[in-house]
Structure formats: structure tokens, C-alpha cells
C-alpha positions as CSV (number, residue, x, y, z in Angstrom):
1,M,-22.9,-60.2,-7.3
2,N,-24.3,-57.1,-5.6
3,C,-24.6,-54.0,-7.7
4,L,-25.0,-50.5,-6.4
5,S,-27.9,-48.6,-7.8
6,L,-27.3,-45.4,-9.8
7,P,-28.5,-43.1,-7.0
8,R,-26.2,-44.7,-4.5
9,L,-23.3,-44.4,-6.9
10,V,-24.0,-40.7,-7.3
11,S,-24.3,-40.2,-3.6
12,L,-21.0,-42.1,-3.0
13,G,-19.2,-40.1,-5.7
14,F,-20.5,-36.9,-4.1
15,K,-19.2,-37.9,-0.7
16,I,-15.8,-38.8,-2.1
17,S,-15.5,-35.5,-3.9
18,I,-16.4,-33.6,-0.7
19,L,-13.7,-35.6,1.2
20,V,-11.1,-34.8,-1.5
21,A,-11.9,-31.1,-1.4
22,L,-11.8,-31.0,2.3
23,L,-8.4,-32.7,2.4
24,A,-7.0,-30.3,-0.3
25,F,-8.3,-27.4,1.8
26,L,-6.6,-28.7,5.0
27,A,-3.4,-29.2,3.0
28,R,-3.5,-25.6,1.8
29,V,-4.2,-24.3,5.3
30,A,-1.3,-26.3,6.7
31,A,1.0,-25.0,4.0
32,A,0.0,-21.4,4.6
33,Q,0.6,-21.8,8.4
34,Q,4.2,-23.0,7.9
35,P,6.6,-20.4,9.3
36,V,8.8,-18.6,6.9
37,T,12.4,-19.1,8.1
38,A,15.9,-18.3,6.7
39,D,15.9,-21.8,5.1
40,T,12.7,-21.1,3.2
41,T,13.1,-20.8,-0.6
42,I,10.8,-18.4,-2.4
43,R,10.7,-18.1,-6.1
44,L,9.6,-14.7,-7.5
45,T,9.0,-13.1,-10.8
46,L,9.1,-9.3,-11.1
47,G,5.3,-9.1,-11.1
48,E,5.0,-11.4,-8.1
49,A,7.5,-9.3,-6.2
50,V,5.6,-6.1,-7.0
51,R,2.2,-7.5,-6.0
52,L,3.7,-9.0,-2.8
53,A,5.1,-5.7,-1.7
54,A,1.8,-3.9,-2.6
55,R,-0.1,-6.4,-0.4
56,Q,2.1,-6.8,2.7
57,N,4.4,-3.8,3.0
58,A,4.2,-2.3,6.5
59,A,3.3,1.2,5.1
60,V,0.4,-0.4,3.2
61,E,-0.9,-2.1,6.4
62,S,-0.8,1.3,8.1
63,A,-2.8,2.9,5.3
64,R,-5.4,0.2,5.6
65,Y,-5.7,1.0,9.3
66,R,-6.4,4.6,8.3
67,V,-9.2,3.4,6.1
68,Q,-10.8,1.5,9.0
69,A,-10.5,4.6,11.2
70,A,-12.3,6.6,8.4
71,Q,-15.0,4.0,8.3
72,A,-15.4,4.3,12.1
73,R,-15.9,8.0,11.7
74,V,-18.8,7.3,9.3
75,T,-20.4,5.2,12.0
76,Q,-19.9,8.1,14.4
77,R,-21.6,10.5,12.1
78,R,-24.4,8.2,11.3
79,A,-25.2,8.0,15.0
80,D,-26.6,11.6,14.8
81,L,-29.5,10.2,12.8
82,L,-30.2,7.1,14.8
83,P,-32.2,6.8,18.0
84,D,-30.5,7.5,21.3
85,V,-31.8,5.3,24.0
86,T,-30.9,5.5,27.7
87,G,-32.1,3.9,30.8
88,V,-32.2,5.7,34.2
89,A,-32.9,4.3,37.7
90,A,-32.8,6.4,40.8
91,E,-33.5,5.9,44.5
92,R,-33.6,9.1,46.4
93,R,-34.6,10.6,49.8
94,T,-35.9,14.2,49.7
95,T,-37.5,16.8,51.9
96,L,-39.8,19.6,50.7
97,N,-40.9,23.0,51.8
98,S,-44.7,22.8,51.9
99,A,-45.0,26.5,51.0
100,A,-42.9,26.0,47.9
101,A,-44.3,22.6,47.0
102,F,-47.9,23.9,47.1
103,P,-48.0,27.4,45.7
104,I,-51.8,27.6,46.1
105,E,-52.7,28.0,49.7
106,L,-55.1,25.2,50.8
107,P,-56.1,24.6,54.3
108,V,-54.4,21.3,55.1
109,P,-54.6,20.0,58.6
110,G,-51.2,19.7,60.2
111,I,-49.4,21.9,57.7
112,D,-48.4,25.4,58.6
113,P,-49.6,27.7,55.8
114,R,-46.3,29.7,56.3
115,G,-44.3,26.6,55.4
116,S,-43.1,23.5,57.0
117,I,-40.7,20.6,56.2
118,L,-42.4,17.6,54.5
119,G,-40.6,14.3,54.5
120,P,-38.2,12.8,54.3
121,L,-39.7,11.0,51.3
122,D,-38.1,7.8,49.8
123,V,-38.8,7.7,46.1
124,F,-37.7,5.1,43.5
125,D,-37.9,6.0,39.8
126,A,-36.9,3.9,36.7
127,R,-37.5,5.0,33.1
128,A,-36.3,4.8,29.5
129,R,-35.6,7.9,27.5
130,V,-35.5,8.0,23.7
131,T,-34.5,10.9,21.4
132,Q,-34.8,10.6,17.6
133,S,-33.7,13.1,15.0
134,L,-36.4,13.7,12.4
135,F,-34.8,16.4,10.3
136,D,-31.1,17.3,10.5
137,P,-29.6,18.3,7.1
138,A,-26.2,19.1,8.7
139,A,-25.9,15.6,10.1
140,R,-26.6,14.1,6.6
141,G,-24.0,16.4,5.1
142,R,-21.4,15.2,7.7
143,I,-22.2,11.6,6.8
144,Q,-21.6,12.3,3.1
145,S,-18.3,14.0,3.9
146,A,-17.2,11.1,6.0
147,R,-18.0,8.6,3.3
148,T,-16.0,10.6,0.8
149,S,-13.1,10.6,3.3
150,V,-13.3,6.8,3.3
151,A,-13.0,6.8,-0.5
152,A,-10.0,9.1,-0.2
153,A,-8.4,6.9,2.4
154,G,-8.9,3.9,0.1
155,A,-7.2,5.8,-2.8
156,D,-4.4,6.6,-0.4
157,V,-4.0,2.9,0.3
158,G,-3.5,2.4,-3.4
159,Q,-1.0,5.2,-3.6
160,T,1.0,3.7,-0.7
161,A,0.9,0.3,-2.4
162,D,2.2,1.8,-5.6
163,V,5.1,3.4,-3.7
164,A,5.9,0.0,-2.0
165,A,5.6,-1.8,-5.3
166,T,7.9,0.6,-7.1
167,S,10.5,0.2,-4.3
168,A,10.2,-3.6,-4.6
169,A,10.6,-3.4,-8.4
170,S,13.7,-1.3,-8.1
171,A,15.1,-3.7,-5.5
172,Y,14.3,-6.7,-7.8
173,L,16.1,-5.0,-10.8
174,S,19.1,-4.3,-8.5
175,V,19.3,-8.0,-7.8
176,L,19.0,-8.9,-11.5
177,R,21.8,-6.4,-12.3
178,A,24.0,-7.7,-9.6
179,D,23.5,-11.3,-10.9
180,A,24.3,-10.2,-14.5
181,V,27.4,-8.3,-13.3
182,Y,28.5,-11.3,-11.3
183,R,28.1,-13.6,-14.4
184,A,30.0,-11.1,-16.5
185,R,32.9,-10.9,-14.0
186,L,32.9,-14.7,-13.8
187,Q,33.4,-14.8,-17.6
188,D,36.2,-12.2,-17.3
189,S,37.9,-14.3,-14.7
190,T,37.6,-17.5,-16.8
191,L,39.1,-15.6,-19.8
192,A,41.9,-14.3,-17.7
193,T,42.7,-17.8,-16.4
194,E,42.8,-19.2,-20.0
195,L,45.1,-16.3,-21.1
196,L,47.4,-17.0,-18.2
197,Q,47.6,-20.7,-19.1
198,I,48.4,-19.8,-22.8
199,A,51.2,-17.5,-21.7
200,R,52.7,-20.1,-19.4
201,D,52.5,-22.8,-22.1
202,Q,54.2,-20.5,-24.6
203,L,56.9,-19.6,-22.0
204,S,57.5,-23.3,-21.4
205,A,57.7,-24.0,-25.1
206,G,60.2,-21.1,-25.6
207,T,58.0,-19.1,-27.8
208,G,56.8,-16.7,-25.2
209,V,58.3,-14.2,-22.7
210,A,58.0,-13.9,-19.0
211,L,56.4,-10.4,-19.4
212,D,53.3,-12.0,-21.0
213,V,53.0,-14.3,-17.9
214,T,53.2,-11.3,-15.6
215,R,50.6,-9.3,-17.5
216,A,48.3,-12.3,-17.6
217,R,48.7,-12.8,-13.8
218,A,48.0,-9.1,-13.2
219,Q,44.9,-9.4,-15.3
220,L,43.7,-12.5,-13.5
221,T,44.2,-10.8,-10.1
222,S,42.2,-7.8,-11.3
223,A,39.4,-10.0,-12.6
224,R,39.2,-11.9,-9.3
225,S,39.0,-8.7,-7.3
226,Q,36.1,-7.5,-9.4
227,L,34.5,-11.0,-9.0
228,I,34.7,-10.7,-5.2
229,A,33.0,-7.3,-5.3
230,A,30.3,-8.5,-7.7
231,R,29.6,-11.5,-5.4
232,N,29.2,-9.2,-2.4
233,E,26.8,-6.9,-4.3
234,R,24.8,-9.9,-5.4
235,D,24.3,-11.0,-1.9
236,R,23.6,-7.5,-0.5
237,T,20.9,-6.7,-3.0
238,R,19.0,-9.8,-2.1
239,I,18.9,-8.6,1.5
240,D,17.5,-5.2,0.3
241,L,14.9,-7.0,-1.8
242,A,13.7,-9.2,1.2
243,R,13.5,-6.0,3.3
244,S,11.4,-4.2,0.7
245,L,9.0,-7.2,0.6
246,S,8.7,-7.3,4.4
247,L,10.2,-10.8,4.4
248,P,12.7,-12.4,6.7
249,L,16.1,-13.2,5.3
250,V,14.9,-16.1,3.2
251,N,16.5,-17.7,0.2
252,L,15.1,-15.7,-2.7
253,V,15.3,-17.3,-6.2
254,L,14.5,-14.8,-9.0
255,V,12.7,-16.4,-11.9
256,D,13.3,-13.5,-14.3
257,S,16.6,-12.2,-15.6
258,L,17.5,-9.0,-17.5
259,S,17.6,-11.0,-20.8
260,T,14.2,-12.6,-20.3
261,L,12.2,-9.6,-19.2
262,P,10.0,-7.9,-21.9
263,L,11.7,-5.5,-24.3
264,N,10.4,-3.1,-26.9
265,V,7.1,-2.3,-25.0
266,A,5.0,-0.2,-27.4
267,T,3.2,2.8,-26.1
268,T,2.5,6.3,-27.1
269,E,2.5,9.4,-24.9
270,R,-1.2,10.1,-25.4
271,E,-2.1,6.5,-24.4
272,A,0.1,6.6,-21.4
273,L,-1.4,10.0,-20.3
274,D,-5.0,8.7,-20.6
275,V,-4.1,5.6,-18.5
276,A,-2.4,7.9,-15.9
277,Y,-5.3,10.3,-15.5
278,R,-7.5,7.3,-14.8
279,G,-5.1,5.1,-12.7
280,R,-3.0,7.4,-10.5
281,N,-4.2,6.8,-7.0
282,D,-2.5,9.9,-5.6
283,L,-4.4,12.1,-8.0
284,Q,-7.7,10.4,-7.0
285,A,-6.9,10.6,-3.3
286,I,-6.2,14.4,-3.3
287,T,-9.3,15.0,-5.5
288,L,-11.5,13.1,-3.0
289,Q,-9.9,14.9,-0.1
290,A,-10.9,18.3,-1.6
291,E,-14.4,17.0,-2.3
292,A,-14.7,15.9,1.3
293,A,-13.6,19.3,2.6
294,R,-16.3,21.0,0.4
295,Q,-18.9,18.6,1.7
296,Q,-17.9,19.4,5.2
297,A,-18.2,23.1,4.5
298,S,-21.7,22.5,3.1
299,A,-22.7,20.5,6.2
300,I,-21.5,23.3,8.5
301,R,-23.7,25.8,6.5
302,K,-26.7,23.6,7.0
303,E,-26.2,23.8,10.8
304,A,-28.0,27.2,10.4
305,L,-31.2,25.4,9.3
306,P,-33.8,24.3,11.9
307,K,-33.6,20.8,13.4
308,V,-36.6,18.7,14.3
309,G,-36.4,15.9,16.8
310,L,-38.6,13.6,19.0
311,Q,-38.1,13.0,22.7
312,A,-39.9,10.4,24.7
313,D,-39.7,9.4,28.3
314,Y,-41.5,6.5,30.0
315,G,-41.0,4.9,33.4
316,L,-42.3,3.8,36.7
317,S,-42.0,5.7,40.0
318,Q,-43.2,5.2,43.5
319,R,-42.9,6.3,47.1
320,N,-41.5,3.4,49.0
321,G,-44.3,1.3,50.4
322,R,-46.8,2.4,47.7
323,S,-47.6,1.0,44.3
324,Y,-45.7,1.8,41.1
325,L,-47.4,4.2,38.7
326,P,-46.4,4.7,35.1
327,T,-45.5,8.2,33.9
328,Y,-44.4,9.5,30.5
329,D,-43.3,12.6,28.7
330,L,-43.6,12.9,24.9
331,G,-42.6,16.0,22.9
332,L,-41.6,17.3,19.5
333,M,-38.6,19.6,19.6
334,L,-37.7,22.4,17.1
335,S,-34.3,24.1,17.5
336,L,-33.1,27.0,15.4
337,P,-29.6,28.5,16.0
338,I,-29.7,32.3,16.1
339,F,-26.2,33.5,16.9
340,D,-23.0,31.5,17.8
341,G,-20.5,34.3,17.8
342,F,-19.6,33.7,14.1
343,R,-18.1,30.3,15.0
344,R,-20.0,28.6,12.2
345,E,-18.8,31.1,9.6
346,G,-15.2,30.6,10.8
347,R,-15.5,26.8,10.4
348,V,-16.9,27.2,6.9
349,E,-14.1,29.5,5.9
350,E,-11.5,27.0,7.3
351,Q,-12.9,24.1,5.3
352,T,-13.2,26.3,2.2
353,Q,-9.6,27.2,2.4
354,I,-8.6,23.6,2.9
355,A,-10.5,22.6,-0.2
356,R,-8.8,25.4,-2.2
357,E,-5.4,24.3,-1.0
358,L,-6.1,20.7,-2.0
359,D,-7.4,21.8,-5.4
360,N,-4.2,23.7,-5.9
361,R,-2.2,20.6,-5.0
362,A,-4.3,18.5,-7.4
363,R,-3.6,20.9,-10.3
364,D,0.1,20.8,-9.5
365,L,0.0,17.0,-9.2
366,R,-1.8,16.7,-12.5
367,T,1.1,18.6,-14.1
368,Q,3.6,16.4,-12.4
369,V,1.8,13.3,-13.6
370,E,2.0,14.6,-17.2
371,A,5.8,15.3,-16.7
372,D,6.3,11.8,-15.2
373,V,4.7,10.1,-18.1
374,R,6.5,12.1,-20.8
375,I,9.9,11.6,-19.1
376,A,9.2,7.9,-18.7
377,V,8.2,7.5,-22.4
378,L,11.4,9.4,-23.5
379,N,13.6,7.3,-21.2
380,L,12.0,4.1,-22.5
381,A,12.6,5.1,-26.1
382,S,16.2,6.1,-25.5
383,S,17.0,3.1,-23.4
384,T,15.7,0.9,-26.2
385,E,18.3,2.4,-28.5
386,A,21.0,2.1,-25.8
387,V,20.3,-1.6,-25.5
388,A,20.8,-2.1,-29.3
389,A,24.0,-0.1,-29.2
390,A,25.4,-2.0,-26.2
391,R,24.7,-5.3,-27.9
392,E,26.5,-4.2,-31.0
393,R,29.5,-3.0,-28.9
394,L,29.6,-6.3,-27.1
395,S,29.6,-8.3,-30.3
396,L,32.5,-6.2,-31.6
397,A,34.4,-6.6,-28.3
398,E,34.0,-10.3,-28.5
399,Q,35.3,-10.3,-32.1
400,E,38.3,-8.2,-31.0
401,V,39.1,-10.6,-28.2
402,A,38.8,-13.6,-30.5
403,Q,41.1,-12.1,-33.1
404,S,43.8,-10.9,-30.7
405,R,43.7,-14.2,-28.9
406,E,44.3,-16.1,-32.2
407,R,47.3,-13.8,-32.9
408,F,48.7,-14.4,-29.4
409,Q,48.2,-18.2,-29.6
410,A,50.0,-18.1,-33.0
411,G,52.9,-16.3,-31.5
412,V,52.4,-13.4,-33.9
413,A,52.0,-10.9,-31.1
414,G,52.2,-10.7,-27.3
415,N,49.3,-10.8,-25.0
416,A,49.1,-7.0,-24.5
417,D,46.5,-6.8,-27.3
418,V,44.5,-9.6,-25.8
419,I,44.5,-8.0,-22.4
420,T,43.5,-4.6,-23.9
421,A,40.7,-6.4,-25.8
422,S,39.6,-8.2,-22.7
423,L,39.3,-4.9,-20.8
424,T,37.2,-3.6,-23.6
425,L,35.0,-6.8,-23.4
426,N,34.7,-6.3,-19.7
427,S,33.5,-2.7,-20.2
428,A,31.1,-3.8,-23.0
429,R,29.5,-6.5,-20.8
430,T,29.0,-4.0,-18.0
431,Q,27.6,-1.5,-20.5
432,L,25.0,-4.0,-21.8
433,V,24.0,-4.9,-18.2
434,D,23.5,-1.2,-17.4
435,A,21.6,-0.6,-20.6
436,L,19.2,-3.6,-19.9
437,T,18.8,-2.4,-16.3
438,A,18.0,1.1,-17.5
439,Y,15.4,-0.1,-19.9
440,Q,13.6,-2.2,-17.3
441,A,13.9,0.7,-14.8
442,S,12.2,2.9,-17.5
443,R,9.5,0.4,-17.9
444,V,8.9,0.3,-14.1
445,A,8.9,4.2,-14.1
446,L,6.3,4.3,-16.9
447,A,4.1,1.8,-15.1
448,R,4.4,3.9,-11.9
449,A,3.7,7.1,-13.8
450,E,0.6,5.5,-15.3
451,G,-0.6,4.2,-11.9
452,V,-0.5,0.5,-13.0
453,I,2.6,-0.6,-11.3
454,S,0.7,-3.5,-9.6
455,T,-0.1,-5.0,-13.0
456,L,3.5,-5.2,-14.1
457,D,4.7,-8.5,-15.5
């Protein structure tokens, strides 16, 4: 019996693991490349919907393109400090005035000392030219400003993603509310159907009156009308959610519900403000924009400083029919601006005023951030109490329906009390749905005010 040695077993196991990993990778790629159609089913939690919108919303994609454009401007600014190399080749025919070409009068046979035409001369010249900046503080300042602009554009991407995520969260909650209202109206319709059957049974037994049947039928008709409207709202909100997620009209299955989302989130105003000052992308973006404007003004001021550069020129030239001879030109250049008609001062003033305007907006935004956080904390606290009150009211409404139904079934009273109680129950169910929706909306608003909407669960 042949036995494999330990090294061969290890090698075989390694190859098998590589094959399994490759097959798993290909399966994931194939799944990712499957088109999303109207028949596709996507299951989403609230957090997944928020992060999906923050990642693939069209406005977020546009903001990313602006970051790439800002990075391209850094490359443009950096070119001022890099070598500039050009190649030149020329073939020319020229004539010369001998008196101008030779300013010193020399007795040359065949040339009139008063001047004569020389040529035409056919000349070919090919050379490379290089210029290199050695000292340019203004260029370095422009690069720094451009890099800060890239950071500001990156923060703007985060701000745009937060807006998209907030919109998706609101759309998600609208779907949850529509689902809860539909279920509540379905319960109302079921109750109305049961009450109609009781009224008909009592009328058939001779213990009831036709008026009870008419009331029950009217109540059932009203419940069905509300159920139709709730069903339409449930379907419509799913379309809005798909649109906010930049998805086609797919079959969206929401994993969460108003009753399963977190309640009683503990936070203090001070903690929320500390998180907001660190996490708000819009505040970071406007602060970085102001800093970029100040850096640009500083770079413009440095244009008044001298610049030092190196210029080199090397190539081959010849008159046709003769040998090529190498020539070069090497020089160190110093340039110092003296007067530009106050153009530089005007540009500095422009950037200074832009920075001041952005600083003013940043101060106002900081005040707005504080207001957003405080309002969100207040709404979260009050909506918590509203949920508790709505649940208590629903419990009492259910007791009222049960008690009035027992009296109606016993023939002690007509169904007017039951119908009145069912209307109260209808309102209590809607009130609880609205209270739960308001609480979750407050939770989303607090996360948005803190700048952490993308981490929402």
C-alpha cells in the first residue's frame, strides 16, 4: 500500500485550499455581476439601507468626482516645481545681410563691405530644453492650498453621503410606518367582519335588530376603505425607498419593524455635542475651505519674493552637407517682480474676504449644529414618553372593545358601543404607530446632528 509522505500531503492540502479559495472568489464575482432586475429580492435593515445610500447615491458619486478633480489640481500645482522638458527640431532656409551679420568690417573676398545677401542657407537644428525651478515659495504655497482643498472636498463627500443616508433612513421609516398602518387597518377590518357576523347571528336568532347589522356593515365598509388606502401607501413608500437607494424597482424586504428597532437610546446633550463637533462633515468641510483660502492668500503674497530657476539647452545643428556640431546654453535665472499694477494685492484681498466669509459661515453652522443636537435630544426624550402613553392608550382601547363586545354578544346592549370602541381602537393603533415612527425619526435626526448617521443600526 502506497503512502504519501508528509511533505506531499502538505503540498496537496495547500493546492486544494488554493483551488477552493479560487472557486469561492469566482462564485462571489459571478454573483456580484448578476443584474439587478424587478424580480430581484433585496433584504435590508435600517443600517444597511443607510450605508447603501451613502455609498451609491448619485449625489455622492458626483461629490467623489469633485474630489478627483481637486486631486488633479494638486498635480497641476506640483508641476510648477518639477522639470519642464521640451524637444525642438527645425529645418529652415535663411538669407543674411552680410553687413548686419558681421558688424566688424573685415576684408572678405567676394563680399561687398556695404552689404550683400548671403545664402540661402539650409540649416537643421535639433535640441532638448530643460527648465527647473530651484526656489519658488509661491508654488509651494499653492500646492499646500490645493491639498487642503482636496481634504475639504473629501469632507464634502461625507456631508453629501450623510444627506443621502438621512433621506434613505426617512424613506425606510416611511415604509415601516406604512406596513404598521396596513397591519392595523387589517386588524380593524377583521374586527369589523367579526362584529358584522355577530349582528347577523343575533338578528337570525331574534335577539338582535336590523339596525345593528346596518351599523356593522357601515363600519366594515369604512374599514375596507382605510385598508385600501393603507395598502396603496405601503406600495408607494417602497418605490420611494428604492429611488432613495438608487435601486431599480426591486422587491424590497425590510428586516426591521417599528417594534423591533431600538428604543430608549441613552444619551446626554453634552455627549451628543462632543460627538457632533468631531463628526459633522459639513463643519469640517467649511473649516477646510476657509483654511485653503488663507493658504491661497499666503501663496499669492509669496509671489513678491524672488524666484530662482535653472535653464539648460543642448542640441545638434548643421548646415546641410556639413557635419553636426553640438551646442548648449546653460544659465541660472533670478526673477523678482517689481510692479504688476496692484493685481497681486487685489488677489490677496479677494482670498482674504473669501476666508472671512467662510469663517462666518462656519460660526453660524457651529451654532446650527448645537441647535440641531439640542432639538434632537429634546425630541428623543419627548417621543419616548409619547410611545409609553400611546401603548397605555392602546391597552385601554383593547379593554374597551373587549368589554363592549361581551355586552353586545350577551344581548345586554347594541353594537353602537362596540363600534364606538372599535373607532377608539383604530385611533389608538394609529397613534402608537405614529409615536414609534416619531421616536425612530428622532433617533435618525440625532444621528444626523451628531454626524454619525452612517453608523446607525
